MOPAC internal coordinates of N, CA, C and O (Angstrom, degrees):
PM7 1SCF
backbone

  N    0.0000 0     0.00 0     0.00 0    0    0    0
  C    1.4568 1     0.00 0     0.00 0    1    0    0
  C    1.5230 1   109.50 1     0.00 0    2    1    0
  O    1.2310 1   120.54 1   -45.62 1    3    2    1
  N    1.3075 1   116.57 1   134.38 1    3    2    1
  C    1.4450 1   120.02 1   179.46 1    5    3    2
  C    1.5314 1   109.10 1   -98.04 1    6    5    3
  O    1.2310 1   120.41 1   -56.20 1    7    6    5
  N    1.3393 1   116.82 1   123.80 1    7    6    5
  C    1.4586 1   120.99 1  -178.55 1    9    7    6
  C    1.5136 1   111.55 1    68.95 1   10    9    7
  O    1.2310 1   121.33 1    -9.77 1   11   10    9
  N    1.3315 1   115.06 1   170.23 1   11   10    9
  C    1.4635 1   119.23 1   178.89 1   13   11   10
  C    1.5178 1   110.21 1   -76.68 1   14   13   11
  O    1.2310 1   121.20 1   -43.77 1   15   14   13
  N    1.3215 1   115.32 1   136.23 1   15   14   13
  C    1.4535 1   121.61 1   176.16 1   17   15   14
  C    1.5220 1   108.34 1   -90.95 1   18   17   15
  O    1.2310 1   121.23 1   -40.17 1   19   18   17
  N    1.3195 1   115.24 1   139.83 1   19   18   17
  C    1.4627 1   120.69 1  -177.73 1   21   19   18
  C    1.5170 1   110.42 1   -92.70 1   22   21   19
  O    1.2310 1   121.47 1   -52.08 1   23   22   21
  N    1.3311 1   114.79 1   127.92 1   23   22   21
  C    1.4574 1   122.29 1  -179.32 1   25   23   22
  C    1.5206 1   107.98 1  -117.87 1   26   25   23
  O    1.2310 1   120.55 1   -56.15 1   27   26   25
  N    1.3187 1   116.56 1   123.85 1   27   26   25
  C    1.4625 1   121.93 1   173.02 1   29   27   26
  C    1.5149 1   107.27 1  -100.11 1   30   29   27
  O    1.2310 1   120.64 1   -56.67 1   31   30   29
  N    1.3274 1   116.38 1   123.33 1   31   30   29
  C    1.4623 1   121.19 1   180.00 1   33   31   30
  C    1.5166 1   108.26 1  -113.03 1   34   33   31
  O    1.2310 1   120.85 1   -56.89 1   35   34   33
  N    1.3374 1   115.98 1   123.11 1   35   34   33
  C    1.4585 1   121.82 1  -179.27 1   37   35   34
  C    1.5222 1   107.76 1  -116.73 1   38   37   35
  O    1.2310 1   121.10 1   -68.41 1   39   38   37
  N    1.3265 1   115.51 1   111.59 1   39   38   37
  C    1.4625 1   121.34 1  -176.70 1   41   39   38
  C    1.5246 1   108.13 1  -155.53 1   42   41   39
  O    1.2310 1   120.07 1   -38.76 1   43   42   41
  N    1.3151 1   117.46 1   141.24 1   43   42   41
  C    1.4629 1   119.96 1  -179.01 1   45   43   42
  C    1.5242 1   112.87 1   -79.96 1   46   45   43
  O    1.2310 1   119.95 1   175.47 1   47   46   45
  N    1.3218 1   117.70 1    -4.53 1   47   46   45
  C    1.4674 1   121.63 1   177.60 1   49   47   46
  C    1.5244 1   108.80 1  -100.75 1   50   49   47
  O    1.2310 1   121.01 1   -79.67 1   51   50   49
  N    1.3270 1   115.67 1   100.33 1   51   50   49
  C    1.4655 1   121.28 1  -176.74 1   53   51   50
  C    1.5350 1   112.41 1   -59.63 1   54   53   51
  O    1.2310 1   120.56 1   141.96 1   55   54   53
  N    1.3303 1   116.53 1   -38.04 1   55   54   53
  C    1.4670 1   120.14 1   179.07 1   57   55   54
  C    1.5112 1   112.00 1   -63.39 1   58   57   55
  O    1.2310 1   120.08 1   141.67 1   59   58   57
  N    1.3331 1   117.45 1   -38.33 1   59   58   57
  C    1.4643 1   121.87 1   178.43 1   61   59   58
  C    1.5331 1   109.87 1   -65.35 1   62   61   59
  O    1.2310 1   120.79 1   137.60 1   63   62   61
  N    1.3286 1   116.10 1   -42.40 1   63   62   61
  C    1.4711 1   120.22 1   177.56 1   65   63   62
  C    1.5215 1   109.66 1   -57.99 1   66   65   63
  O    1.2310 1   120.40 1   133.18 1   67   66   65
  N    1.3257 1   116.83 1   -46.82 1   67   66   65
  C    1.4665 1   120.59 1  -177.40 1   69   67   66
  C    1.5250 1   112.27 1   -62.13 1   70   69   67
  O    1.2310 1   120.40 1   138.14 1   71   70   69
  N    1.3401 1   116.84 1   -41.86 1   71   70   69
  C    1.4671 1   120.39 1   179.58 1   73   71   70
  C    1.5248 1   110.60 1   -62.88 1   74   73   71
  O    1.2310 1   120.62 1   132.52 1   75   74   73
  N    1.3296 1   116.42 1   -47.48 1   75   74   73
  C    1.4700 1   119.92 1  -179.55 1   77   75   74
  C    1.5240 1   110.28 1   -66.09 1   78   77   75
  O    1.2310 1   120.62 1   138.24 1   79   78   77
  N    1.3304 1   116.43 1   -41.76 1   79   78   77
  C    1.4646 1   120.60 1   179.56 1   81   79   78
  C    1.5269 1   110.67 1   -58.96 1   82   81   79
  O    1.2310 1   120.05 1   131.03 1   83   82   81
  N    1.3180 1   117.51 1   -48.97 1   83   82   81
  C    1.4659 1   120.90 1   179.72 1   85   83   82
  C    1.5250 1   111.65 1   -59.33 1   86   85   83
  O    1.2310 1   120.87 1   136.26 1   87   86   85
  N    1.3280 1   115.95 1   -43.74 1   87   86   85
  C    1.4662 1   120.10 1  -179.34 1   89   87   86
  C    1.5250 1   112.20 1   -66.74 1   90   89   87
  O    1.2310 1   120.18 1   136.34 1   91   90   89
  N    1.3189 1   117.26 1   -43.66 1   91   90   89
  C    1.4653 1   119.70 1  -179.56 1   93   91   90
  C    1.5244 1   111.23 1   -68.21 1   94   93   91
  O    1.2310 1   120.40 1   134.41 1   95   94   93
  N    1.3243 1   116.84 1   -45.59 1   95   94   93
  C    1.4577 1   119.81 1  -177.27 1   97   95   94
  C    1.5296 1   111.81 1   -68.17 1   98   97   95
  O    1.2310 1   120.20 1   152.39 1   99   98   97
  N    1.3311 1   117.23 1   -27.61 1   99   98   97
  C    1.4712 1   119.58 1   179.30 1  101   99   98
  C    1.5319 1   112.26 1   -67.20 1  102  101   99
  O    1.2310 1   119.99 1   162.81 1  103  102  101
  N    1.3408 1   117.62 1   -17.19 1  103  102  101
  C    1.4632 1   120.02 1   177.06 1  105  103  102
  C    1.5259 1   111.45 1   -73.76 1  106  105  103
  O    1.2310 1   120.78 1   158.28 1  107  106  105
  N    1.3424 1   116.12 1   -21.72 1  107  106  105
  C    1.4602 1   120.43 1  -177.39 1  109  107  106
  C    1.5187 1   113.82 1    85.17 1  110  109  107
  O    1.2310 1   120.25 1   177.55 1  111  110  109
  N    1.3237 1   117.13 1    -2.45 1  111  110  109
  C    1.4714 1   121.57 1  -177.39 1  113  111  110
  C    1.5265 1   114.04 1  -100.62 1  114  113  111
  O    1.2310 1   120.17 1   165.46 1  115  114  113
  N    1.3399 1   117.29 1   -14.54 1  115  114  113
  C    1.4632 1   120.26 1  -171.50 1  117  115  114
  C    1.5195 1   112.82 1  -128.91 1  118  117  115
  O    1.2310 1   121.63 1   -35.28 1  119  118  117
  N    1.3177 1   114.49 1   144.72 1  119  118  117
  C    1.4550 1   123.04 1   168.16 1  121  119  118
  C    1.5271 1   104.64 1  -112.99 1  122  121  119
  O    1.2310 1   120.15 1   -53.11 1  123  122  121
  N    1.3214 1   117.32 1   126.89 1  123  122  121
  C    1.4661 1   120.85 1  -173.36 1  125  123  122
  C    1.5243 1   110.82 1  -119.21 1  126  125  123
  O    1.2310 1   121.29 1   -46.67 1  127  126  125
  N    1.3243 1   115.13 1   133.33 1  127  126  125
  C    1.4557 1   121.60 1   171.73 1  129  127  126
  C    1.5212 1   106.92 1  -118.28 1  130  129  127
  O    1.2310 1   120.78 1   -45.75 1  131  130  129
  N    1.3224 1   116.11 1   134.25 1  131  130  129
  C    1.4541 1   120.14 1   179.78 1  133  131  130
  C    1.5081 1   112.38 1  -110.89 1  134  133  131
  O    1.2310 1   121.07 1   -37.79 1  135  134  133
  N    1.3211 1   115.55 1   142.21 1  135  134  133
  C    1.4679 1   122.42 1   174.84 1  137  135  134
  C    1.5212 1   108.59 1  -124.99 1  138  137  135
  O    1.2310 1   120.14 1   -49.10 1  139  138  137
  N    1.3190 1   117.35 1   130.90 1  139  138  137
  C    1.4628 1   120.11 1   174.14 1  141  139  138
  C    1.5322 1   110.40 1   -98.18 1  142  141  139
  O    1.2310 1   120.51 1   171.54 1  143  142  141
  N    1.3194 1   116.64 1    -8.46 1  143  142  141
  C    1.4517 1   121.95 1   179.62 1  145  143  142
  C    1.5260 1   109.34 1  -121.27 1  146  145  143
  O    1.2310 1   120.81 1   -69.64 1  147  146  145
  N    1.3154 1   116.05 1   110.36 1  147  146  145
  C    1.4690 1   120.72 1  -176.31 1  149  147  146
  C    1.5242 1   112.94 1   -66.58 1  150  149  147
  O    1.2310 1   120.04 1   164.11 1  151  150  149
  N    1.3176 1   117.53 1   -15.89 1  151  150  149
  C    1.4682 1   120.63 1   179.76 1  153  151  150
  C    1.5251 1   112.16 1   -62.69 1  154  153  151
  O    1.2310 1   120.48 1   155.21 1  155  154  153
  N    1.3354 1   116.69 1   -24.79 1  155  154  153
  C    1.4654 1   121.10 1  -177.90 1  157  155  154
  C    1.5301 1   113.23 1   -89.23 1  158  157  155
  O    1.2310 1   119.92 1  -172.46 1  159  158  157
  N    1.3160 1   117.75 1     7.54 1  159  158  157
  C    1.4595 1   121.55 1  -173.05 1  161  159  158
  C    1.5199 1   113.44 1   -58.66 1  162  161  159
  O    1.2310 1   119.70 1   127.18 1  163  162  161
  N    1.3208 1   118.18 1   -52.82 1  163  162  161
  C    1.4702 1   119.56 1  -175.85 1  165  163  162
  C    1.5211 1   112.28 1   -62.43 1  166  165  163
  O    1.2310 1   120.21 1   135.90 1  167  166  165
  N    1.3253 1   117.20 1   -44.10 1  167  166  165
  C    1.4667 1   119.62 1   178.63 1  169  167  166
  C    1.5239 1   110.08 1   -60.56 1  170  169  167
  O    1.2310 1   120.68 1   141.14 1  171  170  169
  N    1.3264 1   116.31 1   -38.86 1  171  170  169
  C    1.4599 1   120.66 1  -178.05 1  173  171  170
  C    1.5250 1   111.79 1   -69.70 1  174  173  171
  O    1.2310 1   119.58 1   139.69 1  175  174  173
  N    1.3306 1   118.41 1   -40.31 1  175  174  173
  C    1.4722 1   117.62 1  -179.73 1  177  175  174
  C    1.5199 1   111.30 1   -66.84 1  178  177  175
  O    1.2310 1   120.15 1   150.54 1  179  178  177
  N    1.3279 1   117.33 1   -29.46 1  179  178  177
  C    1.4626 1   119.42 1   178.11 1  181  179  178
  C    1.5240 1   111.90 1   -73.90 1  182  181  179
  O    1.2310 1   119.92 1   148.31 1  183  182  181
  N    1.3298 1   117.77 1   -31.69 1  183  182  181
  C    1.4660 1   119.87 1  -179.29 1  185  183  182
  C    1.5364 1   112.40 1   -91.10 1  186  185  183
  O    1.2310 1   119.76 1   139.82 1  187  186  185
  N    1.3173 1   118.06 1   -40.18 1  187  186  185
  C    1.4696 1   122.58 1  -175.36 1  189  187  186
  C    1.5338 1   112.46 1   -87.75 1  190  189  187
  O    1.2310 1   120.04 1   149.62 1  191  190  189
  N    1.3135 1   117.53 1   -30.38 1  191  190  189
  C    1.4756 1   124.07 1  -179.00 1  193  191  190
  C    1.5310 1   112.70 1    53.78 1  194  193  191
  O    1.2310 1   120.18 1  -116.73 1  195  194  193
  N    1.3392 1   117.26 1    63.27 1  195  194  193
  C    1.4678 1   119.84 1  -178.32 1  197  195  194
  C    1.5240 1   112.41 1   -68.31 1  198  197  195
  O    1.2310 1   121.34 1   -28.37 1  199  198  197
  N    1.3337 1   115.04 1   151.63 1  199  198  197
  C    1.4587 1   121.46 1   174.19 1  201  199  198
  C    1.5196 1   111.13 1   -86.56 1  202  201  199
  O    1.2310 1   120.75 1   156.40 1  203  202  201
  N    1.3303 1   116.16 1   -23.60 1  203  202  201
  C    1.4622 1   121.90 1  -179.49 1  205  203  202
  C    1.5363 1   108.20 1  -154.68 1  206  205  203
  O    1.2310 1   120.98 1   -27.45 1  207  206  205
  N    1.3306 1   115.74 1   152.55 1  207  206  205
  C    1.4692 1   121.51 1   179.88 1  209  207  206
  C    1.5167 1   109.35 1  -122.07 1  210  209  207
  O    1.2310 1   120.80 1   -50.17 1  211  210  209
  N    1.3361 1   116.08 1   129.83 1  211  210  209
  C    1.4642 1   122.82 1   170.10 1  213  211  210
  C    1.5213 1   105.66 1   -99.76 1  214  213  211
  O    1.2310 1   120.45 1   -57.87 1  215  214  213
  N    1.3223 1   116.75 1   122.13 1  215  214  213
  C    1.4626 1   120.74 1  -170.12 1  217  215  214
  C    1.5183 1   111.87 1  -129.57 1  218  217  215
  O    1.2310 1   121.24 1   -54.67 1  219  218  217
  N    1.3287 1   115.24 1   125.33 1  219  218  217
  C    1.4616 1   121.50 1   175.29 1  221  219  218
  C    1.5289 1   108.55 1   -73.24 1  222  221  219
  O    1.2310 1   120.38 1   -43.90 1  223  222  221
  N    1.3201 1   116.89 1   136.10 1  223  222  221
  C    1.4630 1   121.13 1  -179.72 1  225  223  222
  C    1.5288 1   111.62 1   -76.95 1  226  225  223
  O    1.2310 1   120.68 1   139.78 1  227  226  225
  N    1.3244 1   116.31 1   -40.22 1  227  226  225
  C    1.4638 1   120.91 1  -173.49 1  229  227  226
  C    1.5220 1   110.77 1  -106.78 1  230  229  227
  O    1.2310 1   120.90 1   -79.50 1  231  230  229
  N    1.3383 1   115.88 1   100.50 1  231  230  229
  C    1.4596 1   121.25 1   178.65 1  233  231  230
  C    1.5232 1   109.12 1  -132.64 1  234  233  231
  O    1.2310 1   120.60 1   -27.02 1  235  234  233
  N    1.3213 1   116.47 1   152.98 1  235  234  233
  C    1.4607 1   118.54 1   175.77 1  237  235  234
  C    1.5248 1   110.25 1   -71.47 1  238  237  235
  O    1.2310 1   120.22 1   -22.87 1  239  238  237
  N    1.2836 1   117.19 1   157.13 1  239  238  237
  C    1.4644 1   125.40 1   177.02 1  241  239  238
  C    1.5257 1   113.26 1    72.43 1  242  241  239
  O    1.2310 1   119.80 1   117.31 1  243  242  241
  N    1.3252 1   117.98 1   -62.69 1  243  242  241
  C    1.4663 1   121.74 1  -178.26 1  245  243  242
  C    1.5280 1   107.89 1  -127.48 1  246  245  243
  O    1.2310 1   120.14 1   -56.59 1  247  246  245
  N    1.3324 1   117.35 1   123.41 1  247  246  245
  C    1.4688 1   120.13 1  -178.87 1  249  247  246
  C    1.5269 1   111.05 1   -78.88 1  250  249  247
  O    1.2310 1   121.29 1   -17.74 1  251  250  249
  N    1.3174 1   115.13 1   162.26 1  251  250  249
  C    1.4531 1   120.24 1   176.32 1  253  251  250
  C    1.5271 1   112.14 1   -59.24 1  254  253  251
  O    1.2310 1   120.39 1   143.06 1  255  254  253
  N    1.3246 1   116.86 1   -36.94 1  255  254  253
  C    1.4686 1   119.89 1   178.21 1  257  255  254
  C    1.5277 1   111.05 1   -64.58 1  258  257  255
  O    1.2310 1   120.43 1   140.87 1  259  258  257
  N    1.3419 1   116.78 1   -39.13 1  259  258  257
  C    1.4645 1   119.56 1   177.39 1  261  259  258
  C    1.5265 1   110.96 1   -64.83 1  262  261  259
  O    1.2310 1   120.52 1   141.24 1  263  262  261
  N    1.3329 1   116.61 1   -38.76 1  263  262  261
  C    1.4613 1   120.34 1   177.41 1  265  263  262
  C    1.5332 1   109.71 1   -64.41 1  266  265  263
  O    1.2310 1   120.03 1   136.55 1  267  266  265
  N    1.3304 1   117.54 1   -43.45 1  267  266  265
  C    1.4739 1   121.42 1   176.95 1  269  267  266
  C    1.5236 1   110.94 1   -56.38 1  270  269  267
  O    1.2310 1   120.68 1   131.43 1  271  270  269
  N    1.3199 1   116.31 1   -48.57 1  271  270  269
  C    1.4664 1   120.42 1  -179.72 1  273  271  270
  C    1.5237 1   110.92 1   -60.12 1  274  273  271
  O    1.2310 1   120.81 1   136.73 1  275  274  273
  N    1.3354 1   116.05 1   -43.27 1  275  274  273
  C    1.4607 1   120.86 1   179.33 1  277  275  274
  C    1.5278 1   110.42 1   -61.84 1  278  277  275
  O    1.2310 1   120.41 1   135.72 1  279  278  277
  N    1.3246 1   116.83 1   -44.28 1  279  278  277
  C    1.4587 1   120.84 1  -179.34 1  281  279  278
  C    1.5255 1   111.63 1   -66.41 1  282  281  279
  O    1.2310 1   119.96 1   138.91 1  283  282  281
  N    1.3148 1   117.67 1   -41.09 1  283  282  281
  C    1.4632 1   121.10 1  -178.48 1  285  283  282
  C    1.5240 1   112.01 1   -66.97 1  286  285  283
  O    1.2310 1   120.52 1   158.91 1  287  286  285
  N    1.3547 1   116.61 1   -21.09 1  287  286  285
  C    1.4646 1   121.04 1   177.35 1  289  287  286
  C    1.5256 1   112.97 1   -90.95 1  290  289  287
  O    1.2310 1   120.09 1   178.26 1  291  290  289
  N    1.3331 1   117.44 1    -1.74 1  291  290  289
  C    1.4534 1   121.57 1  -176.53 1  293  291  290
  C    1.5308 1   109.80 1  -100.91 1  294  293  291
  O    1.2310 1   119.85 1   -40.63 1  295  294  293
  N    1.3446 1   117.89 1   139.37 1  295  294  293
  C    1.4710 1   119.85 1  -178.00 1  297  295  294
  C    1.5240 1   114.37 1   -59.16 1  298  297  295
  O    1.2310 1   119.41 1   145.00 1  299  298  297
  N    1.3152 1   118.72 1   -35.00 1  299  298  297
  C    1.4635 1   120.98 1   178.31 1  301  299  298
  C    1.5255 1   110.38 1   -89.70 1  302  301  299
  O    1.2310 1   120.06 1   136.55 1  303  302  301
  N    1.3127 1   117.48 1   -43.45 1  303  302  301
  C    1.4628 1   121.85 1  -176.36 1  305  303  302
  C    1.5105 1   114.58 1   -63.94 1  306  305  303
  O    1.2310 1   120.28 1   151.20 1  307  306  305
  N    1.3284 1   117.06 1   -28.80 1  307  306  305
  C    1.4744 1   120.57 1  -173.76 1  309  307  306
  C    1.5248 1   113.60 1   -63.74 1  310  309  307
  O    1.2310 1   120.19 1   156.46 1  311  310  309
  N    1.3250 1   117.24 1   -23.54 1  311  310  309
  C    1.4636 1   120.35 1  -177.56 1  313  311  310
  C    1.5270 1   114.31 1   -99.70 1  314  313  311
  O    1.2310 1   120.16 1  -179.23 1  315  314  313
  N    1.3216 1   117.29 1     0.77 1  315  314  313
  C    1.4625 1   120.52 1  -179.53 1  317  315  314
  C    1.5294 1   109.02 1   -87.44 1  318  317  315
  O    1.2310 1   119.88 1   -56.25 1  319  318  317
  N    1.3380 1   117.84 1   123.75 1  319  318  317
  C    1.4680 1   119.86 1   177.86 1  321  319  318
  C    1.5310 1   110.35 1   -62.82 1  322  321  319
  O    1.2310 1   120.96 1   -40.99 1  323  322  321
  N    1.3332 1   115.77 1   139.01 1  323  322  321
  C    1.4613 1   122.10 1  -179.76 1  325  323  322
  C    1.5204 1   108.90 1  -119.35 1  326  325  323
  O    1.2310 1   121.43 1   -49.38 1  327  326  325
  N    1.3297 1   114.87 1   130.62 1  327  326  325
  C    1.4648 1   121.86 1   174.46 1  329  327  326
  C    1.5175 1   107.28 1  -113.69 1  330  329  327
  O    1.2310 1   120.50 1   -58.57 1  331  330  329
  N    1.3134 1   116.64 1   121.43 1  331  330  329
  C    1.4659 1   121.34 1   178.65 1  333  331  330
  C    1.5177 1   109.44 1   -84.18 1  334  333  331
  O    1.2310 1   121.02 1   -45.60 1  335  334  333
  N    1.3313 1   115.65 1   134.40 1  335  334  333
  C    1.4555 1   123.24 1   170.99 1  337  335  334
  C    1.5225 1   105.54 1  -117.51 1  338  337  335
  O    1.2310 1   120.16 1   -62.77 1  339  338  337
  N    1.3292 1   117.29 1   117.23 1  339  338  337
  C    1.4557 1   118.42 1  -172.90 1  341  339  338
  C    1.5139 1   112.73 1  -139.26 1  342  341  339
  O    1.2310 1   121.57 1   -37.26 1  343  342  341
  N    1.3241 1   114.60 1   142.74 1  343  342  341
  C    1.4592 1   120.78 1   173.06 1  345  343  342
  C    1.5264 1   109.69 1   -78.83 1  346  345  343
  O    1.2310 1   120.51 1   166.09 1  347  346  345
  N    1.3247 1   116.63 1   -13.91 1  347  346  345
  C    1.4591 1   121.74 1   179.17 1  349  347  346
  C    1.5278 1   109.13 1   -95.49 1  350  349  347
  O    1.2310 1   120.96 1   -66.71 1  351  350  349
  N    1.3042 1   115.77 1   113.29 1  351  350  349
  C    1.4616 1   119.42 1   178.45 1  353  351  350
  C    1.5153 1   111.42 1   -96.97 1  354  353  351
  O    1.2310 1   120.62 1  -159.98 1  355  354  353
  N    1.3268 1   116.41 1    20.02 1  355  354  353
  C    1.4636 1   119.07 1  -176.24 1  357  355  354
  C    1.5254 1   111.13 1   -67.33 1  358  357  355
  O    1.2310 1   121.36 1   -34.20 1  359  358  357
  N    1.3261 1   115.00 1   145.80 1  359  358  357
  C    1.4650 1   120.10 1   178.38 1  361  359  358
  C    1.5232 1   110.88 1   -62.28 1  362  361  359
  O    1.2310 1   120.19 1   144.54 1  363  362  361
  N    1.3247 1   117.25 1   -35.46 1  363  362  361
  C    1.4681 1   121.21 1  -179.43 1  365  363  362
  C    1.5217 1   110.51 1   -61.53 1  366  365  363
  O    1.2310 1   120.41 1   133.38 1  367  366  365
  N    1.3331 1   116.82 1   -46.62 1  367  366  365
  C    1.4709 1   120.59 1   178.79 1  369  367  366
  C    1.5134 1   111.04 1   -62.95 1  370  369  367
  O    1.2310 1   120.97 1   136.55 1  371  370  369
  N    1.3150 1   115.74 1   -43.45 1  371  370  369
  C    1.4647 1   121.21 1  -179.17 1  373  371  370
  C    1.5398 1   110.36 1   -62.63 1  374  373  371
  O    1.2310 1   120.12 1   134.96 1  375  374  373
  N    1.3149 1   117.37 1   -45.04 1  375  374  373
  C    1.4711 1   121.57 1   179.94 1  377  375  374
  C    1.5255 1   110.80 1   -62.90 1  378  377  375
  O    1.2310 1   120.74 1   135.17 1  379  378  377
  N    1.3441 1   116.19 1   -44.83 1  379  378  377
  C    1.4724 1   119.74 1   178.71 1  381  379  378
  C    1.5235 1   110.78 1   -59.98 1  382  381  379
  O    1.2310 1   120.73 1   138.25 1  383  382  381
  N    1.3312 1   116.21 1   -41.75 1  383  382  381
  C    1.4667 1   120.36 1  -179.40 1  385  383  382
  C    1.5279 1   110.96 1   -64.34 1  386  385  383
  O    1.2310 1   120.03 1   133.71 1  387  386  385
  N    1.3365 1   117.55 1   -46.29 1  387  386  385
  C    1.4591 1   119.75 1  -178.23 1  389  387  386
  C    1.5266 1   112.33 1   -70.13 1  390  389  387
  O    1.2310 1   119.94 1   154.67 1  391  390  389
  N    1.3263 1   117.72 1   -25.33 1  391  390  389
  C    1.4732 1   119.86 1   173.75 1  393  391  390
  C    1.5222 1   110.50 1   -65.51 1  394  393  391
  O    1.2310 1   120.97 1   153.09 1  395  394  393
  N    1.3363 1   115.75 1   -26.91 1  395  394  393
  C    1.4654 1   120.51 1   177.10 1  397  395  394
  C    1.5343 1   111.58 1   -88.63 1  398  397  395
  O    1.2310 1   121.20 1  -169.30 1  399  398  397
  N    1.3220 1   115.30 1    10.70 1  399  398  397
  C    1.4660 1   122.86 1   174.88 1  401  399  398
  C    1.5337 1   113.91 1    62.74 1  402  401  399
  O    1.2310 1   120.80 1  -136.59 1  403  402  401
  N    1.3450 1   116.07 1    43.41 1  403  402  401
  C    1.4668 1   118.43 1   173.00 1  405  403  402
  C    1.5218 1   108.32 1   -72.27 1  406  405  403
  O    1.2310 1   120.59 1   -23.74 1  407  406  405
  N    1.3151 1   116.47 1   156.26 1  407  406  405
  C    1.4615 1   121.44 1  -179.00 1  409  407  406
  C    1.5184 1   112.35 1   -75.96 1  410  409  407
  O    1.2310 1   121.07 1   143.75 1  411  410  409
  N    1.3521 1   115.56 1   -36.25 1  411  410  409
  C    1.4585 1   119.50 1  -177.85 1  413  411  410
  C    1.5242 1   108.83 1  -158.94 1  414  413  411
  O    1.2310 1   121.30 1   -15.26 1  415  414  413
  N    1.3237 1   115.11 1   164.74 1  415  414  413
  C    1.4665 1   122.96 1   180.00 1  417  415  414
  C    1.5207 1   106.80 1  -138.29 1  418  417  415
  O    1.2310 1   120.63 1   -70.08 1  419  418  417
  N    1.3304 1   116.41 1   109.92 1  419  418  417
  C    1.4548 1   121.64 1  -178.97 1  421  419  418
  C    1.5241 1   109.48 1  -112.60 1  422  421  419
  O    1.2310 1   121.09 1   -41.52 1  423  422  421
  N    1.3242 1   115.52 1   138.48 1  423  422  421
  C    1.4566 1   119.36 1   177.45 1  425  423  422
  C    1.5146 1   110.17 1   -86.64 1  426  425  423
  O    1.2310 1   121.31 1   -40.47 1  427  426  425
  N    1.3361 1   115.09 1   139.53 1  427  426  425
  C    1.4647 1   121.24 1   174.15 1  429  427  426
  C    1.5176 1   108.42 1   -79.99 1  430  429  427
  O    1.2310 1   119.37 1   -33.12 1  431  430  429
  N    1.2961 1   118.81 1   146.88 1  431  430  429
  C    1.4603 1   124.99 1    -4.61 1  433  431  430
  C    1.5234 1   110.13 1   -79.38 1  434  433  431
  O    1.2310 1   120.84 1   -57.50 1  435  434  433
  N    1.2901 1   116.00 1   122.50 1  435  434  433
  C    1.4695 1   121.15 1   179.95 1  437  435  434
  C    1.5252 1   109.03 1   -89.62 1  438  437  435
  O    1.2310 1   120.68 1   -43.06 1  439  438  437
  N    1.3058 1   116.30 1   136.94 1  439  438  437
  C    1.4618 1   120.65 1   176.65 1  441  439  438
  C    1.5263 1   109.09 1   -70.42 1  442  441  439
  O    1.2310 1   120.93 1   -34.63 1  443  442  441
  N    1.3187 1   115.82 1   145.37 1  443  442  441
  C    1.4608 1   120.94 1  -178.88 1  445  443  442
  C    1.5292 1   111.04 1   -56.91 1  446  445  443
  O    1.2310 1   120.18 1   141.14 1  447  446  445
  N    1.3235 1   117.26 1   -38.86 1  447  446  445
  C    1.4648 1   120.46 1   178.52 1  449  447  446
  C    1.5223 1   111.99 1   -59.82 1  450  449  447
  O    1.2310 1   120.13 1   140.22 1  451  450  449
  N    1.3316 1   117.36 1   -39.78 1  451  450  449
  C    1.4634 1   121.30 1   177.79 1  453  451  450
  C    1.5246 1   110.53 1   -66.70 1  454  453  451
  O    1.2310 1   120.65 1   140.68 1  455  454  453
  N    1.3266 1   116.37 1   -39.32 1  455  454  453
  C    1.4655 1   120.51 1   179.38 1  457  455  454
  C    1.5287 1   109.79 1   -65.14 1  458  457  455
  O    1.2310 1   120.52 1   136.01 1  459  458  457
  N    1.3242 1   116.62 1   -43.99 1  459  458  457
  C    1.4756 1   120.06 1   179.29 1  461  459  458
  C    1.5304 1   110.75 1   -62.55 1  462  461  459
  O    1.2310 1   120.00 1   137.12 1  463  462  461
  N    1.3302 1   117.61 1   -42.88 1  463  462  461
  C    1.4773 1   120.05 1   178.08 1  465  463  462
  C    1.5311 1   110.79 1   -62.96 1  466  465  463
  O    1.2310 1   120.19 1   139.75 1  467  466  465
  N    1.3302 1   117.25 1   -40.25 1  467  466  465
  C    1.4664 1   120.60 1   179.03 1  469  467  466
  C    1.5303 1   110.60 1   -64.95 1  470  469  467
  O    1.2310 1   120.44 1   140.54 1  471  470  469
  N    1.3379 1   116.77 1   -39.46 1  471  470  469
  C    1.4674 1   120.24 1   177.65 1  473  471  470
  C    1.5217 1   110.25 1   -64.87 1  474  473  471
  O    1.2310 1   120.18 1   133.63 1  475  474  473
  N    1.3312 1   117.26 1   -46.37 1  475  474  473
  C    1.4732 1   120.80 1   179.88 1  477  475  474
  C    1.5218 1   111.03 1   -59.96 1  478  477  475
  O    1.2310 1   120.63 1   136.70 1  479  478  477
  N    1.3416 1   116.41 1   -43.30 1  479  478  477
  C    1.4594 1   120.73 1   179.39 1  481  479  478
  C    1.5294 1   110.70 1   -63.64 1  482  481  479
  O    1.2310 1   120.45 1   135.72 1  483  482  481
  N    1.3236 1   116.75 1   -44.28 1  483  482  481
  C    1.4720 1   120.87 1   179.95 1  485  483  482
  C    1.5214 1   111.29 1   -62.88 1  486  485  483
  O    1.2310 1   120.53 1   139.22 1  487  486  485
  N    1.3316 1   116.59 1   -40.78 1  487  486  485
  C    1.4632 1   120.34 1   179.18 1  489  487  486
  C    1.5258 1   111.14 1   -67.06 1  490  489  487
  O    1.2310 1   120.17 1   138.78 1  491  490  489
  N    1.3294 1   117.29 1   -41.22 1  491  490  489
  C    1.4756 1   121.03 1   178.51 1  493  491  490
  C    1.5220 1   110.60 1   -63.73 1  494  493  491
  O    1.2310 1   120.34 1   136.07 1  495  494  493
  N    1.3314 1   116.96 1   -43.93 1  495  494  493
  C    1.4653 1   119.77 1   179.12 1  497  495  494
  C    1.5128 1   111.55 1   -66.24 1  498  497  495
  O    1.2310 1   120.55 1   142.86 1  499  498  497
  N    1.3252 1   116.56 1   -37.14 1  499  498  497
  C    1.4678 1   121.35 1   178.34 1  501  499  498
  C    1.5222 1   112.22 1   -64.02 1  502  501  499
  O    1.2310 1   120.63 1   143.04 1  503  502  501
  N    1.3246 1   116.40 1   -36.96 1  503  502  501
  C    1.4702 1   120.55 1   179.83 1  505  503  502
  C    1.5164 1   111.25 1   -74.22 1  506  505  503
  O    1.2310 1   120.32 1   155.62 1  507  506  505
  N    1.3375 1   117.00 1   -24.38 1  507  506  505
  C    1.4639 1   120.63 1  -178.42 1  509  507  506
  C    1.5233 1   111.92 1   -78.48 1  510  509  507
  O    1.2310 1   120.35 1   163.48 1  511  510  509
  N    1.3269 1   116.94 1   -16.52 1  511  510  509
  C    1.4722 1   119.77 1  -177.72 1  513  511  510
  C    1.5130 1   112.08 1   -74.64 1  514  513  511
  O    1.2310 1   120.10 1   180.00 1  515  514  513

């Protein structure tokens, strides 16, 4: 990977964001910004320009699926790979997410190694397009 890749993490659990952020940034390959309020997603992608998004499926106010739909309808957001992190391992949630063309779907609690592999895979696939 050339330079640090920017990861936007959207999750209503601030402590979870901090743990993942510390682990990802400690590799030296990632710069991570966390959002606990999904309403700020579009403004953040325009200012931060993430290479990949880690997105919680189950959030208050705006669901992860709603955020996916919003991003897929946006000229900049539509090309950013999205990895779902969800406490819901239901097939219905997984199918809905993949219909929105997410890069991956990981169940919480996801190990940091699995998250890093999912990010690397999403970035590689994004560069191949």
